[in-house]
C-alpha positions, 0 to 999 in steps of 0.5 A: 911768201915762204914760211919755214918751220923748223919743227920739234927742234932740240933746243931747250934749257937744261932740264931740272932733273940733270942740273945737279949732275957733275958734268953740268956746269951752271954758268950764265949759259943754261942751254942743253948741249949734247957736246957738253952735257952728254953723260948727264943726258943719258939720264933723261928721256930721248937723251940721244937726240936732245941738246942740239942747238947747233942744228937751229943755229946753222939752219938759221944762219943759212935761211936768214942770209938767203936772197929770199929773206933779203927780198922780204919773202921768207918768214922763219919759225922755230918750234921746240920739243916742249911746244914753244914757238920762236917768232923771228923778225926778218931783219934779225941778224943771227949771231955767227958765234955758236956760244954767243948764239946759245947765250942769246937763246938762254936770254930768250927763254928767260925773258920771253923776247930779245932784246929784253927791252925795246923793240923785240927781234925774237919772241917765244910763245907757248904754242904747239905745232898744229896751232902754228901751222894752221894759222900760216897761209899756203900749201903745207909741205913736210920734208921727210925721208919717209915721204914720196920722192919728188922734186921740190919744184913740183910741189912748191907754190907761191904761198908755201909752208915748208916744215923740216925737222930740227933734230939729228935723227929719228922721227917727229915727236909731233903728229905733223904728218896729219897737219900737212898737204904733202910729204916729200923726200928730196934725196935717197939718204937722210939730209941735215936740216940746214941742207933741206932748208937751203934746197927749199929756199933756193927752189922758191927763189928760182921759181918765184923771184925774178932773176937779175935782168 
């Protein structure tokens, strides 16, 4: 089983300190988005890297539609900058429309699960990254441009926890370097989260999922 952790993701509700800013229109969707709330975000700490739900959205779309997930061999977790963890059932179909996805995330933060009634497909819990990683079985592999250059195949094991950043630039907020077995870099330039996820998933498929006869 491969566990994919999108860590320190810049996914959050609009902070209280900027809710009254003129650029923040408080409608039904209250997810912080730098493309909409850029001027207001200059007033909050780390404002230049926050408000990036698009990173989570694209990465989730790629991972959830993968062969690995369809084969039942992938589990996906979203860890946020505010130390929340979103647990996602493998059969969850991620909404492709970005605005509707943000609406779904708002609902998740508000109710703690989606859908609010009936069997939950996503659930959010207050939990730090260390707690999450410790309970996931397998070799802990961190993908970072600061890591040692290696091919993914060299380090991938049948039980693996692959950790990638859910932020646009900079380093992890959580002390994740202390939580893992190996830190690797797979390219000589920074890559977006969804590309790293795609490469890790494809490697696992090629190494452990039997090819079509």
